[in-house]
DRENKE-969110 format. One line per field, with one value per residue (C-alpha): y, x negated, z. Coordinates in nm, 4 decimals. Each point is the difference from the previous one (the first is absolute). Layout:
BEGIN
py <- c(Y_...)
px <- c(X_...)
pz <- c(Z_...)
***
This chain:
BEGIN
py <- c(2.2901_-0.3509_-0.2311_0.0293_-0.3081_0.0006_-0.2499_-0.2581_0.0406_-0.3434_0.0328_-0.2153_-0.1097_-0.2213_-0.2780_0.1282_0.3677_-0.1065_-0.1866_0.2955_0.2500_-0.2298_-0.1043_-0.3536_-0.2358_-0.3309_-0.1910_-0.3602_-0.2423_0.2622_0.1318_0.3714_0.0183_-0.1410_0.2839_0.2191_-0.2472_0.0854_0.2971_0.0937_0.2191_0.1898_0.1713_0.1427_-0.1928_0.3074_-0.0368_0.2328_-0.2125_-0.3031_-0.1278_-0.2931_-0.1130_-0.2229_-0.1652_-0.1108_-0.1877_0.0488_0.1315_-0.2898_0.0830_-0.2225_0.1559_0.2404_0.1422_0.2316_0.2096_0.2782_0.2746_0.0027_-0.3745_0.0941_0.3020_-0.2052_-0.2685_0.2789_0.1270_-0.3453_0.0129_-0.2327_0.1176_-0.2616_-0.1337_-0.2812_0.0669_-0.2233_-0.3058_0.0973_0.3427_0.1383_0.3731_0.2609_0.1705)
px <- c(1.5661_-0.0086_0.2903_-0.0086_-0.1890_-0.3420_-0.2587_-0.0837_-0.3674_-0.1980_-0.3120_-0.2741_-0.3132_-0.2980_-0.0941_-0.3541_0.0822_0.2253_-0.2671_-0.2295_0.2533_0.0369_0.3548_-0.0606_-0.1418_0.0229_0.1792_0.0260_-0.1630_-0.1967_-0.3445_-0.0651_-0.1409_0.3412_0.1720_-0.0204_0.2257_0.2719_0.2391_0.2478_0.3070_0.2043_0.3414_0.2825_0.3349_0.1911_0.1071_-0.2214_-0.2784_0.0547_-0.2711_-0.1008_-0.3585_-0.0831_-0.3335_-0.1257_-0.3090_-0.1376_0.3432_0.2214_0.2185_-0.0832_0.1865_0.2820_0.0745_0.2775_-0.1000_0.1320_-0.2386_0.1748_-0.1329_-0.3433_-0.0098_0.1508_-0.2979_-0.2206_0.1402_-0.0285_-0.3621_-0.0273_-0.2818_0.0319_0.3152_0.0401_0.2272_0.1034_-0.1185_-0.3846_-0.1031_-0.1321_0.0562_-0.1277_0.2924)
pz <- c(-1.8646_0.1723_0.0675_0.3781_0.0614_0.0923_-0.1192_0.2466_0.1324_0.0441_0.1773_-0.1205_0.1981_-0.1024_0.2724_-0.0013_0.0436_0.2835_0.1849_-0.0566_0.1340_0.3054_-0.0431_-0.1370_0.2576_-0.1875_-0.2689_0.0666_-0.2395_-0.1879_0.0365_0.0250_-0.3397_-0.1483_0.1764_-0.3440_-0.1562_0.2534_-0.0428_0.2594_-0.0977_0.2429_-0.0563_0.1908_-0.0085_0.0137_0.3635_0.2028_0.1902_-0.2258_-0.2381_-0.2227_-0.0536_-0.2848_-0.0447_-0.3578_-0.0802_-0.3393_-0.1090_0.1408_0.2916_0.2960_0.2809_0.0874_0.3341_0.1353_0.3044_0.2148_0.1248_0.3402_0.0677_-0.1002_0.2204_0.2871_-0.0558_0.0294_0.3183_0.1561_-0.0561_-0.2957_-0.2417_-0.2722_-0.1873_-0.2183_-0.3110_-0.3098_0.1752_-0.1098_0.0554_0.3302_0.0169_0.2646_0.1604)
***
């Protein structure tokens, strides 16, 4: 039996795969062939709809961003198709 705590799940995405899937539009100051060196980690912060995104390049954390799902949905409702996160990444909404 467990101790009642669930293990935190962290979703990890490679920059190249995110681009192929149509999620990643651009990473500033990097060429597309360098996207494979970028890993994006996404995890829930426990409060419903609240997440943290971390970007690492070659294993070194370069950016961290806390966001709310409701804010992204609002941007989408307003007709915005691309959002910029972590001061470097452009993501498809």
